[in-house]
C-alpha positions as CSV (number, residue, x, y, z in Angstrom):
1,M,52.6,-12.3,-8.0
2,G,49.5,-13.2,-10.1
3,S,47.9,-15.1,-7.2
4,I,48.4,-12.1,-4.9
5,V,46.7,-9.9,-7.4
6,M,43.9,-12.4,-7.7
7,R,43.4,-12.6,-3.9
8,L,43.3,-8.8,-3.7
9,E,40.7,-8.7,-6.5
10,K,38.6,-11.4,-4.8
11,Q,38.8,-9.5,-1.5
12,K,37.7,-6.3,-3.2
13,A,35.0,-8.0,-5.1
14,T,33.7,-9.5,-1.8
15,E,33.7,-6.1,-0.1
16,L,31.8,-4.6,-3.1
17,R,29.3,-7.4,-3.1
18,K,28.6,-7.0,0.6
19,K,27.8,-3.4,-0.1
20,G,25.0,-4.5,-2.5
21,L,26.7,-4.1,-5.8
22,S,25.7,-6.4,-8.6
23,Y,28.0,-8.7,-10.5
24,A,27.8,-6.4,-13.5
25,Q,28.8,-3.4,-11.5
26,I,31.7,-5.2,-9.8
27,G,32.9,-6.7,-13.1
28,K,32.9,-3.2,-14.6
29,I,35.0,-1.8,-11.7
30,L,37.5,-4.7,-11.4
31,N,37.4,-5.8,-15.1
32,V,36.5,-9.3,-14.1
33,S,34.1,-11.6,-15.9
34,K,30.7,-12.5,-14.4
35,S,31.6,-16.2,-14.4
36,T,34.7,-15.5,-12.3
37,L,32.7,-13.4,-9.9
38,S,30.0,-16.1,-9.6
39,Y,32.7,-18.6,-8.7
40,W,34.3,-16.2,-6.1
41,L,31.1,-14.8,-4.6
42,S,28.5,-17.6,-4.8
43,G,28.9,-18.5,-1.1
44,I,28.5,-15.0,0.3
45,V,25.6,-14.4,2.6
46,L,24.4,-10.8,2.1
47,S,23.0,-8.6,4.9
48,K,19.4,-7.5,4.6
49,D,20.5,-4.0,3.7
50,A,22.7,-5.3,0.8
51,Q,20.0,-7.6,-0.4
52,D,17.5,-4.7,-0.4
53,I,19.8,-2.6,-2.5
54,L,20.2,-5.5,-5.0
55,D,16.4,-6.1,-5.1
56,K,15.6,-2.4,-5.6
57,R,18.2,-2.1,-8.4
58,S,16.8,-5.3,-10.1
59,Y,13.3,-4.0,-9.8
60,K,14.2,-0.6,-11.3
61,K,16.0,-2.3,-14.2
62,S,13.2,-4.7,-15.0
63,T,10.7,-1.8,-14.8
64,E,12.7,0.3,-17.1
65,A,13.1,-2.6,-19.6
66,L,9.3,-3.2,-19.4
67,I,8.6,0.5,-20.1
68,K,11.0,0.5,-23.0
69,R,9.5,-2.7,-24.5
70,N,5.9,-1.3,-24.1
71,K,7.0,1.9,-25.9
72,N,8.5,-0.1,-28.7
73,Q,5.4,-2.2,-29.0
74,T,3.2,0.8,-29.0
75,K,5.2,2.4,-31.8
76,L,5.1,-0.7,-33.9
77,A,1.4,-1.1,-33.3
78,A,0.9,2.5,-34.4
79,E,3.0,2.0,-37.6
80,R,1.0,-1.2,-38.5
81,A,-2.3,0.6,-37.9
82,N,-1.2,3.5,-40.1
83,K,-0.3,1.1,-42.9
84,I,-3.7,-0.6,-42.7
85,R,-5.5,2.8,-42.7
86,I,-3.5,4.1,-45.7
87,A,-4.1,0.9,-47.7
88,A,-7.8,1.0,-47.0
89,K,-8.1,4.6,-48.0
90,K,-6.5,3.8,-51.4
91,E,-8.8,0.7,-51.7
92,F,-12.0,2.8,-51.2
93,R,-12.4,4.0,-54.8
94,S,-12.4,0.4,-56.1
95,L,-15.3,-0.4,-53.7
96,I,-17.5,2.7,-54.0
97,K,-19.8,1.3,-56.7
98,R,-20.9,-1.5,-54.3
99,P,-24.2,-0.2,-52.7
100,L,-23.9,-2.2,-49.5
101,F,-20.3,-1.2,-49.0
102,L,-21.1,2.5,-49.4
103,S,-24.1,2.2,-47.2
104,G,-22.2,0.4,-44.4
105,I,-19.3,2.8,-44.4
106,S,-21.6,5.9,-44.5
107,L,-23.6,4.5,-41.6
108,Y,-20.5,3.6,-39.6
109,W,-19.1,7.1,-40.2
110,A,-22.4,8.5,-38.7
111,E,-23.1,6.1,-35.9
112,G,-19.9,4.0,-35.3
113,Y,-17.2,4.3,-32.7
114,K,-14.1,6.2,-34.1
115,K,-12.3,7.7,-31.1
116,G,-9.7,4.9,-31.2
117,A,-8.2,6.5,-34.3
118,A,-7.9,9.8,-32.4
119,G,-5.9,8.4,-29.5
120,S,-8.4,6.6,-27.3
121,R,-6.9,3.4,-25.9
122,W,-9.9,1.3,-26.9
123,K,-9.7,0.3,-30.6
124,S,-12.6,-1.9,-31.5
125,V,-15.4,-1.8,-34.0
126,D,-18.6,-0.7,-32.3
127,F,-21.8,0.3,-34.1
128,A,-24.9,1.3,-32.0
129,N,-28.5,2.0,-33.0
130,S,-32.0,1.3,-31.9
131,D,-33.4,1.0,-35.5
132,P,-33.7,-2.7,-36.4
133,E,-33.5,-2.0,-40.2
134,M,-30.3,-0.1,-39.7
135,I,-28.9,-3.0,-37.6
136,V,-29.8,-5.5,-40.3
137,I,-27.9,-3.4,-42.9
138,M,-24.8,-3.2,-40.7
139,M,-24.9,-6.9,-40.0
140,K,-25.0,-7.6,-43.8
141,F,-22.2,-5.1,-44.3
142,F,-19.9,-6.8,-41.7
143,L,-20.7,-10.4,-42.8
144,E,-21.1,-10.0,-46.6
145,E,-19.0,-7.1,-47.5
146,C,-16.2,-7.4,-44.9
147,D,-16.2,-11.2,-44.6
148,I,-16.3,-11.1,-40.8
149,P,-17.3,-14.5,-39.4
150,L,-20.5,-14.4,-37.4
151,E,-18.8,-16.0,-34.4
152,K,-16.5,-12.9,-34.2
153,V,-19.4,-10.6,-33.8
154,R,-20.7,-9.8,-30.3
155,A,-23.7,-7.7,-29.2
156,Q,-24.7,-5.6,-26.1
157,L,-28.1,-4.3,-25.2
158,I,-28.3,-0.9,-23.7
159,A,-31.7,-0.7,-22.0
160,H,-33.8,1.9,-20.2
161,E,-35.9,1.0,-17.2
162,N,-39.0,0.4,-19.4
163,V,-37.3,-2.4,-21.4
164,E,-38.0,-6.1,-20.6
165,I,-34.4,-7.4,-20.9
166,R,-35.0,-11.1,-21.8
167,S,-37.6,-10.1,-24.5
168,A,-35.3,-7.4,-25.9
169,V,-32.3,-9.8,-26.1
170,N,-34.4,-12.4,-27.9
171,Y,-35.6,-9.7,-30.3
172,W,-32.1,-8.6,-31.3
173,A,-30.7,-12.1,-31.4
174,R,-33.4,-13.0,-33.9
175,I,-32.7,-10.0,-36.0
176,T,-28.9,-10.2,-36.0
177,K,-28.6,-14.0,-35.9
178,I,-26.0,-13.5,-33.1
179,H,-26.5,-16.2,-30.5
180,K,-27.6,-15.1,-27.1
181,N,-24.4,-16.5,-25.5
182,R,-22.5,-13.9,-27.6
183,F,-24.3,-11.0,-25.9
184,I,-22.3,-9.0,-23.5
185,K,-23.9,-8.3,-20.2
186,T,-26.8,-5.8,-20.6
187,C,-26.1,-2.2,-19.5
188,I,-29.0,-0.4,-17.8
189,S,-29.0,3.3,-18.8
190,D,-28.3,5.7,-16.0
191,K,-31.6,7.1,-14.6
192,R,-29.9,10.4,-13.8
193,K,-29.3,11.1,-17.5
194,R,-31.6,13.9,-18.7
195,I,-33.5,12.0,-21.2
196,S,-37.3,12.4,-21.2
197,K,-39.4,9.4,-20.2
198,R,-41.4,9.9,-23.4
199,K,-38.3,9.4,-25.5
200,N,-37.2,6.4,-23.5
201,S,-40.6,4.8,-23.9
202,N,-40.2,4.6,-27.6
203,L,-37.1,2.4,-27.3
204,T,-39.1,-0.7,-26.4
205,H,-36.2,-2.9,-27.4
206,G,-33.4,-0.6,-26.2
207,T,-30.3,0.2,-28.2
208,L,-28.1,-2.5,-29.7
209,H,-24.3,-2.3,-30.0
210,I,-22.7,-4.5,-32.6
211,R,-19.1,-5.1,-31.5
212,I,-16.1,-6.7,-33.3
213,N,-12.9,-6.8,-31.3
214,D,-10.4,-6.6,-34.1
215,V,-7.9,-3.7,-34.2
216,S,-6.8,-4.3,-37.8
217,F,-10.5,-4.3,-39.0
218,F,-11.1,-1.1,-36.9
219,F,-8.3,0.7,-38.7
220,K,-9.4,-0.6,-42.1
221,I,-12.9,0.9,-41.5
222,I,-11.2,4.2,-40.5
223,G,-9.2,4.1,-43.7
224,W,-12.4,3.5,-45.8
225,I,-14.0,6.5,-44.0
226,D,-10.9,8.5,-44.9
227,G,-11.4,7.4,-48.5
228,L,-15.1,8.4,-48.4
229,K,-14.2,11.9,-47.1
230,E,-11.6,12.4,-49.8
231,Y,-13.8,11.1,-52.6
232,F,-16.6,13.6,-51.9
233,E,-14.2,16.5,-51.2
234,G,-13.3,16.2,-54.9
235,P,-9.9,16.5,-56.7
């Protein structure tokens, strides 16, 4: 009797497999283990239609799993970023009496990239200016106050049509001590932008971006800025 039942189950499993059902689906219907189904059905050659059904289901499941994993990773990343930001905000008051620290945070608040904290996907430290003295202060801030290794710092020149690229890169490399091989490809400012030629002509060395690709450090800076805002808002 048992062998008859087994033959019927195997026959039913074969029919379901040829219709494009997965081992998991067949096992659920017949209450048979995957190992048993693998033994029964391993020699079956599926039609193109049945194989297409299996492939589409497999693709859908893998896509759903990837989306779920990405959502979980995004949530965890947001939680980590928030913890870093909160800790940096609390830390601010213990650092405010350091002139270089206060200068660096104030300048970054004014001229640095912050949109990553407001939802933008790019989350990297980026400070831009054409004033060499300001660039020097920010380099000291990053290297001396924040203990960022020089080799982690990159630079990019934004140049107008009047700027001699090689000379400008050499100029900023000398000022920042960032080696020229750490410079990102120079970006030429769009001629269609409505900026007067007179204004452009004053930027003989273009504008320099100091970039540090470190998400944790980015949110630490944002937290310090939060602390700066809170400090001057008063109790």
